[in-house]
PATIDO-578690 format. One record per residue: y, x, z of N, C-alpha, C in turn; residue number from 1. Coordinates in steps of 0.2 Angstrom, whole numbers. Each point is the difference from the previous one (the first is absolute). Example, Ala and Ser with C-alpha at 12.3 -4.5 7.8 and 13.67 -1.06 7.14 Angstrom:
BEGIN
   n_v   n_u   n_w  ca_v  ca_u  ca_w   c_v   c_u   c_w   k
   -28    66    39     6    -4     0     6     4     0   1
     5    -2    -4     6     4     1     5    -4     3   2
END
This chain:
BEGIN
   n_v   n_u   n_w  ca_v  ca_u  ca_w   c_v   c_u   c_w   k
   119  -200    45    -3     4    -5    -6     3     2   1
    -5    -1    -5    -7     2     2     0     8     0   2
    -3     2     6    -1     7     1    -4     4    -6   3
     2     6    -2    -4     3    -5    -5     5     4   4
    -6    -1    -2    -5     5     2     0     7    -3   5
     0     5     3     1     7    -2    -7     3    -1   6
     0     3    -7    -7     4    -1     2     6    -3   7
    -3     6     2     2     6    -1    -5     4    -6   8
     3     1    -5    -4     3    -6     4     7    -2   9
     2     4     5     4     6    -2    -3     6     5  10
    -7     0     1    -3     5     4     1     7    -2  11
     2     1    -7     1     7    -2     6     3     3  12
     5    -5     1     6     2     3    -1     2     8  13
    -3    -4     3    -2     1     7    -4    -5     3  14
    -4     2     5    -4    -5     3     2    -1     8  15
    -2    -6     2     1    -1     8    -4     4     4  16
     2     2     6    -5     3     4    -5    -5     2  17
    -6     2     0    -6    -4     1    -1    -1     8  18
    -3    -5     2    -1    -1     7    -4     6     4  19
    -5     2    -3    -3     6     3     4     6     0  20
     4     1    -5     5     6     1     5    -1     5  21
     3    -6     0     5    -1     5    -3     0     7  22
    -6    -2     1    -4     1     7    -1     7     2  23
    -1     4    -5    -1     7     1     6     4     2  24
     6    -2    -3     6     3     0     3    -1     7  25
     0    -6     2     4    -3     6    -1     5     6  26
    -6     2     2    -1     5     6     4     7    -1  27
     0     2    -6     3     6    -2     8     0     2  28
     3    -6     0     7    -1     1     1     0     8  29
    -5    -3     4     2    -1     7    -4     4     5  30
    -6     2    -3    -5     3     5    -1     8    -2  31
    -1     1    -6    -2     7    -3     6     2    -3  32
     5     2     4     7     1    -3     2     8     0  33
    -5     4     3     1     7     0     1     4    -6  34
     3     5     0     1     5    -6    -7     3    -1  35
    -2     0    -6    -7     2    -1     0     8     0  36
     5     3     1     0     8     1     1     2     7  37
     0    -5     4     1     1     8    -7     1     2  38
    -1     5     5    -7     2     3    -2    -5     6  39
     5    -4     3    -2    -4     5    -4    -6    -2  40
    -2    -4     5    -4    -6    -2     3    -5    -5  41
     6    -1     1     3    -5    -5     0     3    -7  42
     1     6    -1     0     4    -6    -7     0    -3  43
    -4     1     4    -7     1    -3    -3    -7    -2  44
     2    -5     4    -2    -7    -3     3    -1    -7  45
     6     2    -1     3    -1    -6    -4     4    -5  46
    -1     6     1    -4     5    -4    -6    -3    -2  47
    -4    -3     5    -7    -3    -2     1    -6    -5  48
     5    -4     1     1    -6    -4     2     3    -7  49
     4     5     0     2     3    -7    -6     3    -4  50
    -4     4     4    -6     3    -3    -5    -6    -2  51
    -1    -5     3    -4    -6    -2     2    -3    -6  52
     7    -1     0     3    -3    -6    -1     5    -6  53
     1     6     1    -1     5    -6    -7     0    -3  54
    -5    -1     5    -7     0    -2    -1    -7    -4  55
     3    -5     2    -1    -7    -4     3     1    -7  56
     6     3     0     3     0    -7    -5     5    -4  57
    -2     5     2    -4     5    -3    -7    -4    -3  58
    -3    -4     4    -6    -4    -1     2    -4    -6  59
     5    -4    -1     2    -4    -5     1     4    -7  60
     2     6     1     1     4    -6    -6     5    -2  61
    -5     0     4    -5     5    -1     2     7     1  62
     4     1     5     3     6     2    -2     2     7  63
     2     6     2    -1     2     7     7    -1     3  64
    -1    -1     7     6    -1     4     5     6    -1  65
    -2     6    -1     4     6     0     4     0    -7  66
    -2    -5    -5     4     0    -6     5    -5    -1  67
     1    -4     6     5    -5     0     6     2     3  68
     6    -1    -3     7     1     3     3    -6     0  69
     3    -2     6     3    -6     1     8     1    -3  70
     2    -5    -3     7     0    -3     3    -7     2  71
     7    -1    -2     3    -6     1    -1    -5    -6  72
    -4     2    -5    -2    -5    -5    -2     3    -6  73
    -1    -4    -5    -2     3    -7     5     4    -3  74
     7    -1     1     5     4    -4     0     7     3  75
     0     0     7     0     7     3    -7     4    -2  76
    -5    -4     0    -6     4    -2     0     2    -7  77
     3    -4    -5     1     2    -7     4     6     0  78
     6     0     3     5     6     0    -3     6     3  79
    -4    -1     6    -3     6     3    -5     3    -5  80
    -4    -4    -4    -5     3    -5     4     4    -5  81
     5    -3    -3     3     3    -6     4     6     2  82
     4    -1     5     5     6     2    -4     5     4  83
    -6    -2     3    -4     5     4    -4     4    -5  84
    -1    -2    -6    -4     4    -5     5     3    -5  85
     4    -4    -3     4     2    -6     7     1     0  86
     3     1     6     7     0     0     4     5    -5  87
    -4     5    -1     3     5    -5    -4     1    -6  88
    -4    -5    -2    -5     0    -6     1    -6    -4  89
    -5    -1    -4    -1    -6    -5    -5    -5     2  90
     2    -6    -1    -4    -6     2    -2    -4    -6  91
    -6    -3     0    -2    -5    -5    -1    -6     3  92
     4    -5    -2    -1    -7     3     0    -5    -6  93
    -1    -6     2     0    -6    -6     6    -3     0  94
     1    -4    -5     7    -4    -1     0    -6     5  95
    -6    -2     3     0    -6     3    -1     1     8  96
     2     6     2    -1     2     7     5    -5     4  97
    -1     0     7     5    -3     4     6     4     1  98
     6    -3     1     6     4     1     0     5     5  99
    -5     0     5     0     5     5    -3     7    -4 100
    -4    -1    -5    -3     6    -4     5     2    -5 101
     3    -5    -4     5     1    -5     6     4     3 102
     2    -3     6     6     3     3    -1     7     2 103
    -6     1     3    -1     7     3    -1     5    -6 104
    -3    -3    -5    -1     4    -6     6     3    -4 105
     5    -5     1     6     2    -4     4     5     4 106
    -2     2     6     3     5     4    -4     7     0 107
    -5     0    -4    -4     6     0     3     4    -6 108
    -2     6     0     2     5    -6    -1    -3    -7 109
    -6    -3    -1    -2    -2    -6    -5    -6     1 110
     0    -5    -5    -4    -5     1    -2    -3    -7 111
    -6    -1    -2    -2    -4    -6    -2    -7     1 112
     2    -5    -3    -2    -6     1    -5    -2    -6 113
    -6    -2     2    -5    -2    -5    -1    -7    -1 114
     0    -2    -6     0    -8    -1    -6    -3     1 115
     0    -6     1    -7    -4     0    -1    -5    -6 116
    -5    -3     0    -2    -4    -6     3    -7     2 117
    -2    -5    -5     3    -7     1    -3    -3     6 118
    -6     2     3    -3    -3     6     3     3     6 119
     4     6    -1     3     3     6    -5     5     3 120
    -4     3    -5    -5     5     3     1     7    -4 121
     1     5     4     1     7    -3    -6     3    -3 122
     0     3    -6    -5     4    -3    -1     7     4 123
    -5     2     3    -1     6     3     2     6    -4 124
    -2    -1    -7     2     6    -4     7     1    -1 125
     4    -6     0     7     1     0     3     4     6 126
    -3    -1     6     1     4     6    -1     8    -2 127
    -6     1    -3    -2     7    -1     5     3    -5 128
     2    -4    -5     5     3    -5     7     2     3 129
     1    -4     6     7     1     3     0     6     5 130
    -6     3     1     0     6     5     3     6    -3 131
     4     4     4     3     6    -2    -2     6     5 132
     1     6    -2    -2     5     5     3     0     7 133
     6    -4     0     4     0     7    -2    -7     3 134
    -4    -4    -2    -2    -6     3    -3     1     7 135
     3    -4     5    -2     1     6    -4    -6     3 136
     2    -6    -3    -3    -6     3    -1    -5    -6 137
    -5    -4     0    -1    -6    -4     1    -6     5 138
     4    -5    -1     0    -6     4     0    -6    -4 139
    -6    -4     1    -2    -6    -4    -2    -5     6 140
     4    -6     0    -2    -5     4    -7    -3    -1 141
    -3    -2     6    -7    -3    -1     1    -7    -3 142
     4    -4     3     1    -7    -3     7    -2    -1 143
     2    -3    -5     7    -1    -1     2    -6     4 144
     6     0     3     3    -5     4     2    -6    -3 145
     1     0    -7     3    -6    -4    -6    -3    -4 146
    -4     4    -2    -6    -2    -5    -7    -1     4 147
     0     5     5    -7     0     3    -5     5    -4 148
     2     3    -5    -4     4    -4    -2     6     4 149
    -7     2    -1    -3     5     3    -1     6    -4 150
     3     6     2    -1     6    -5    -6     4     1 151
    -2     3    -5    -6     4     0     1     7     4 152
     0    -1     6     1     6     5    -5     5    -1 153
    -7    -2     0    -5     5     0     1     5    -6 154
     1    -3    -6     1     4    -6     6     5     0 155
     5    -3     3     6     5     1    -1     5     5 156
    -4    -2     5    -1     5     6    -4     6    -4 157
    -5    -1    -4    -3     5    -3     4     5    -4 158
     5    -3    -4     5     4    -4     4     4     5 159
     2    -3     6     4     4     5    -4     6     2 160
    -6    -1     2    -4     5     3    -1     6    -5 161
    -1    -2    -7    -1     5    -5     6     4    -1 162
     6    -3     1     6     3    -1     3     4     7 163
    -4    -1     5     2     2     7     7    -3     2 164
     1    -6    -1     6    -4     1    -1    -5     6 165
     4    -1     5    -1    -5     5     1    -7    -3 166
    -4    -4     2     0    -7    -2     1    -5     6 167
     6    -3    -1     2    -5     5     0    -7    -4 168
    -2    -5     5     0    -7    -3     4    -4     5 169
     4    -5    -2     3    -5     4    -5    -6     1 170
    -3     0     6    -5    -5     0     3    -6     4 171
     6    -1     1     3    -5     4    -2    -7    -2 172
    -1    -2    -7    -2    -6    -2    -8    -1    -1 173
    -3     6     1    -8     0     0    -3    -1     7 174
     2     4     4    -3     0     7     0    -7     3 175
    -5    -3     2    -1    -6     3    -1    -6    -5 176
     0     2    -7    -1    -5    -5    -6     2    -4 177
    -2     6    -1    -6     2    -3    -3     6     4 178
    -6     1     0    -3     6     4     3     6    -2 179
     1     4     5     3     7    -2    -4     5     4 180
    -2     5    -4    -3     6     3     3     6    -3 181
     4     4     3     4     5    -3    -5     6    -2 182
    -5     1     3    -5     5    -2    -3    -2    -7 183
    -2    -6     0    -3    -2    -7     6     0    -5 184
     6    -2     1     5     0    -5     2     7    -2 185
    -1     5     5     2     7    -2     7     2     1 186
     4    -5     4     7     2     1     1     5     5 187
     6     3     0     2     5     5     4    -3     5 188
     4    -5    -2     5    -3     4     0    -7    -2 189
     1    -5     5    -1    -7    -1     5    -4     5 190
     5    -4    -2     5    -3     4    -2    -7     1 191
     1    -3     6    -1    -7     2     5    -2     5 192
     1    -6     0     5    -3     5    -3    -6     3 193
     2    -1     7    -4    -6     3     3    -7    -1 194
     6    -1    -2     2    -6    -1    -3    -4    -6 195
    -3     4    -4    -4    -3    -6    -6    -3     2 196
    -3     1     6    -6    -3     1     0    -2     8 197
     5    -3     2     0    -4     6     1     4     6 198
     3     7     0     2     4     5     8    -1     0 199
     3     3     5     8     0     0     3     4    -5 200
     6    -2    -2     5     4    -4     1     6     4 201
     2     6    -3     2     6     3    -6     5     2 202
    -6    -1    -3    -5     4     2    -4     1    -7 203
    -2     6    -1    -5     1    -6    -3     7     1 204
    -3     2    -5    -4     6     1    -1     4    -7 205
    -1     6     1    -1     5    -6    -7     3     1 206
    -5    -1    -4    -6     4     0     1     6    -3 207
    -1     6     4     1     7    -3    -7     3     0 208
    -3     1    -5    -7     3    -1     0     7     4 209
    -5     1     4    -1     6     3     1     6    -5 210
     4     5     2     2     6    -4     6    -1    -4 211
     3    -6    -1     6    -1    -4     6     2     4 212
     3     5    -3     6     3     3     6    -4    -1 213
     3    -3     5     6    -5    -1     6     2     4 214
     5     1    -3     6     2     4     4    -6     3 215
     2     0     6     3    -6     3     7    -1    -3 216
     2    -7     0     7    -1    -2     5     0     6 217
    -3    -1     6     5     0     6    -2     6     4 218
     4     2     5    -1     5     4     2    -2     7 219
    -3     3     6     2    -1     6    -5    -2     5 220
    -6     1    -2    -6    -1     5    -6     2    -3 221
    -6     0     4    -6     1    -3    -5    -6     0 222
     3    -6    -1    -4    -6     0    -4     0    -7 223
    -5    -4     0    -4    -1    -6    -2     6    -3 224
    -2     5     4    -3     7    -3     6     3    -4 225
     6     0     3     6     3    -3     2    -3    -7 226
    -3    -6    -2     2    -3    -6     5    -5     0 227
     1    -3     6     5    -6     1     2     0     7 228
     6     4     2     2     1     7     3    -7     2 229
     0    -1     7     3    -6     3    -5    -3     4 230
     3    -3     5    -5    -4     5    -3    -5    -4 231
    -7    -1     1    -4    -4    -4     1    -7     2 232
     0    -5    -5     0    -7     0    -7    -2     2 233
    -1     0     7    -7    -2     2    -2    -7    -2 234
     5    -4     2    -1    -7    -1    -2    -2    -7 235
     4     3    -5     0    -1    -7    -7     2    -2 236
    -2     7     2    -6     3    -2    -6    -5     2 237
     0    -2     6    -5    -4     3    -1    -7    -4 238
     6    -3    -2     0    -5    -5    -3     1    -6 239
     1     6    -3    -2     2    -7    -8     1     1 240
    -2     3     6    -7     1     1    -4    -6     1 241
     3    -5     3    -4    -6     1     0    -4    -7 242
     5     0    -4     0    -3    -6    -5     4    -5 243
    -1     6     1    -5     4    -4    -7    -2     2 244
    -1    -1     7    -6    -2     2    -2    -7    -3 245
     4    -5     0    -1    -6    -3    -2     0    -7 246
     3     5    -4    -2     1    -7    -7     3     0 247
    -2     4     4    -6     3     0    -6    -5     1 248
     2    -5     5    -5    -5     2     0    -6    -5 249
     6    -2    -2     0    -6    -4     3     0    -7 250
     3     6    -2     4     1    -6    -4    -2    -6 251
    -7     2    -1    -3    -2    -6    -1    -8    -1 252
    -1    -3     5    -1    -7     0     7    -4    -2 253
     5     3     3     7    -3    -1     2     2    -7 254
    -2     5    -3     2     2    -7    -3    -5    -5 255
    -7    -2     2    -3    -5    -5     3    -6     1 256
     2    -3     6     3    -6     1     7     0    -4 257
     4     5     1     7     0    -3    -1     0    -7 258
    -5     4    -3     0     1    -7    -2    -7    -3 259
    -4    -4     3    -2    -6    -3     6    -5     0 260
     5     1     5     6    -4     0     5     2    -5 261
     0     7    -1     5     2    -5    -3    -2    -7 262
    -6     0    -1    -3    -2    -7     1    -8    -1 263
     0    -4     6     1    -7    -1     7    -1    -1 264
     5     4     3     7    -1    -2     2     2    -7 265
    -3     5    -3     1     2    -6    -2    -6    -5 266
    -7    -2     1    -2    -5    -5     4    -6     1 267
     2    -2     6     4    -6     0     6     0    -3 268
     4     6     1     6     0    -4     0     1    -7 269
    -5     4    -3    -1     0    -7    -2    -6    -3 270
    -4    -4     4    -2    -7    -3     6    -5     0 271
     4     1     5     5    -5     1     7     1    -3 272
     1     7    -2     7     2    -2    -1     3    -7 273
     3    -3    -5     0     3    -7     4     6     0 274
    -1     5    -4     4     6     0     0     4     6 275
    -6     0     4    -1     4     6    -5     5    -2 276
     1     6     2    -5     6    -1     0     4     6 277
    -6     3     1    -1     5     6     2     7    -3 278
     5     3     3     1     7    -2    -5     5     3 279
    -2     4    -4    -6     5     1    -7    -3     1 280
     0    -6    -3    -7    -3    -1    -5     4    -3 281
    -6     1     3    -5     4    -2    -1     7     3 282
     5     1     4     0     7     3    -3    -1     7 283
    -3     5     3    -3     0     6     6    -1     5 284
     0    -5     4     5    -2     5    -2    -1     7 285
     5     1     5    -2    -2     6    -1    -8     0 286
    -4    -3     5    -2    -7    -1     5    -5     3 287
     5     3     3     5    -5     2     6    -1    -4 288
     1     4    -5     6     0    -4     0    -2    -7 289
     5    -4    -2     0    -2    -7     8    -1    -2 290
     1     2    -6     7     0    -2     0    -4    -7 291
     4    -5     0    -1    -5    -5     7    -1    -3 292
     0     0    -7     6    -1    -4     1    -7    -2 293
     6    -3     0     1    -7    -2     5     1    -6 294
    -2    -1    -6     5     0    -6     5    -5     1 295
     6     3    -1     6    -4     0     3    -2     6 296
    -3     3     6     3    -1     6     3     6     4 297
     6    -1     3     2     6     4    -3    -1     7 298
    -2     6     2    -4    -1     7     5    -2     6 299
     6     2    -1     4    -1     6     1    -8     2 300
     1    -4    -5     0    -7     2    -7    -3     2 301
    -5     3    -3    -7    -2     1    -2     2     7 302
     2     6     2    -1     2     7     4    -5     5 303
     6    -2    -1     4    -4     4    -4    -7     0 304
    -2    -2    -6    -3    -7     0    -7     0     4 305
    -3     6     0    -7     0     4     2     1     7 306
     5     4     2     2     0     7     2    -6     3 307
     4    -4    -4     2    -7     2    -6    -5     2 308
    -6     2    -4    -6    -4     1    -4     3     5 309
     2     6     3    -4     2     6    -4     6    -2 310
     0     3    -6    -4     6    -2     4     6    -1 311
    -2     5     4     3     7    -1    -4     4    -5 312
     3     2    -5    -3     4    -5     5     6    -2 313
    -1     4    -5     4     5    -1     1     2    -7 314
     6     3    -2     0     2    -7    -1     7    -1 315
    -2     3     5    -2     7    -1     0     4     7 316
     1     6     0     0     4     6     5    -2     5 317
    -1    -1     6     5    -2     5     5     6     1 318
    -2     6    -1     4     6     1     5     0    -5 319
     0    -4    -6     4     0    -5     4    -6     0 320
     0    -4     5     4    -7     1     7     2    -1 321
     4    -5    -3     7     1    -1     1     4    -6 322
    -5     3    -4     2     4    -6     0    -5    -6 323
     5     0    -4     0    -4    -5    -4     2    -6 324
    -2     6    -1    -4     3    -5    -7    -3     0 325
    -3    -1    -5    -7    -3     0    -5     6     3 326
    -6    -3     2    -4     5     3    -2     6    -5 327
     0     6     3    -2     6    -4    -7     0    -1 328
    -4    -4     4    -7     0    -1    -2    -4    -6 329
     3    -6    -1    -1    -5    -5     3     3    -7 330
     6     4     0     2     3    -6    -5     6    -2 331
    -3     3     5    -4     6    -2    -6    -3    -3 332
    -3    -6     1    -6    -2    -3     2    -4    -7 333
     6     1    -2     2    -3    -7     3    -6     0 334
     2    -4     5     3    -6     0     8     1    -2 335
     3    -5    -3     7     0    -1     4    -1     6 336
     6     1     0     4    -1     6     0    -8     2 337
     0    -4    -5    -1    -7     1    -6    -2     3 338
    -6     3    -3    -6    -2     3    -1     3     7 339
     3     5     1    -1     3     7     4    -5     5 340
     5    -3    -2     4    -4     4    -3    -7     0 341
    -5    -1    -3    -4    -6     0    -6     0     4 342
    -1     5     4    -7     1     3     1     0     7 343
    -5    -3     3    -1    -1     8    -6     3     2 344
     1     3     6    -6     3     4    -2    -5     5 345
    -7    -1     0    -3    -4     6    -5     5     3 346
     1     1     7    -5     4     3    -2    -4     7 347
    -7     0     0    -3    -5     5    -2     5     6 348
    -2    -4     5    -2     3     6    -4    -4     5 349
    -1     2     6    -4    -3     5     2    -8     1 350
     6    -1     0     2    -7     2    -1    -5    -6 351
    -1     2    -6    -1    -5    -6    -6    -3     0 352
     0    -6    -2    -6    -5    -1     0    -3    -7 353
    -6    -3    -1    -1    -4    -7     5    -5     0 354
     2    -3     5     5    -6     0     7     3    -2 355
     1     6     3     7     3    -1     0     2    -8 356
    -5     3    -2     0     2    -7     1    -6    -5 357
    -4    -5     2     1    -6    -5     7    -3     1 358
     3     0     6     7    -3     0     5     5    -3 359
    -2     6     0     5     5    -4    -1    -1    -8 360
    -6    -1    -2    -1    -1    -7     4    -6    -2 361
     0    -6     4     4    -6    -2     7     2     0 362
     3     3     5     7     2     1     2     4    -6 363
    -4     5    -2     2     4    -6     1    -4    -6 364
    -5    -4    -1     0    -4    -6     6    -5     0 365
     1    -3     5     6    -5     0     6     4     0 366
     1     6     3     6     3     0     2     3    -7 367
    -5     3    -3     1     3    -7     1    -6    -5 368
    -3    -6     1     2    -5    -5     7    -3     1 369
     2     0     7     7    -2     1     5     5    -3 370
    -1     6     1     5     5    -2     0     0    -8 371
    -6    -1    -3     0     0    -7     4    -7    -3 372
    -1    -5     4     4    -6    -2     7     1     1 373
     2     3     5     8     1     1     2     5    -5 374
    -3     5    -2     2     5    -5     1    -4    -6 375
    -5    -4    -2     0    -4    -6     6    -5     0 376
     2    -3     5     6    -4     1     6     3    -1 377
     1     6     3     6     4     0     1     3    -8 378
    -6     1    -3     1     2    -7     0    -6    -5 379
     0    -6     3     1    -6    -4    -6    -1    -5 380
    -6     2     2    -6    -1    -4    -6     0     5 381
    -6    -3    -2    -6    -1     4    -2     7     2 382
    -4     0     6    -3     6     2    -5     3    -5 383
     0     6    -2    -5     2    -5    -7     0     3 384
    -4    -1    -5    -8     1     2    -2     7     0 385
    -4     2     4    -3     7     1    -7     0    -2 386
    -2     5    -4    -7     1    -1    -4     2     6 387
END
């Protein structure tokens, strides 16, 4: 049997550790293994590596090193932001937030969910109208994990400042994909995670603007300026810092390259597959992400068909895998349950090439045509034509 070449188009779920990040991490496991809180030589070498990593992450975000708190990832960073500010108050969030924010919000004293439009973009004035006297935090993701839509953070930040409300953004799907400057955006808190831009899983960070009072979720030590106790994951932080350095040095060029590939993929699929549409078309989006609907197709057999051909894609957020309900994001932008179940997410990254994109276009076209023929045969009639 001819071996199948494997191509990865699911970078919004996770990314491989890059060679330069792996090279930076290895010595942290075998040579610089001290506890960063120890005062001896080994501890101080670890502290220096940790401080250098913090500086690099801050540079990627346009922050200062003192404003970076290392966490175990985006979920912890989101929870720390919401519980650290609004555990006993009211929060305003959107209907398309990541489960980390939606889940944390559900445990607060009160939360208001603000809808988005058909492109997946929230109206800042809807955020303003949702504010209450007891509102403690506004949390709006920078870029959506399923659609790639980018939210108007600057406008929302202005509203938050006027109302004296803390503004948090889940930047997990933005950092590393588009330029991020937290000072320019006007956010008070900003979450990132390493495994979305070629650092290891298990490490992330929360930007905490200087002067923002944040209560810790955990207790037991004075690490991370009393915001996150526990012996620091120096190796993970170094990996995150090295990945951030690569973004600072080469991220702009890579964004352009991947954006051209994404556009080529969209054009190819729309040209080859009747009844295909880009969800959230026309909205500002991250350059690597597209979410495409295929009328009359259930995504599960299409996912399997593409995987058998060697292509890894997704039907939505990896954190929601195994859930039978359609994507809450696609429902929020007005799709029916059937339409939501007919949509696939393609998210590109550093490993993808023009040749891979063209091969994926061919595989999608052939797989959709085959599934429609099978559906027609089972129904005892020809496969329907799609406009």
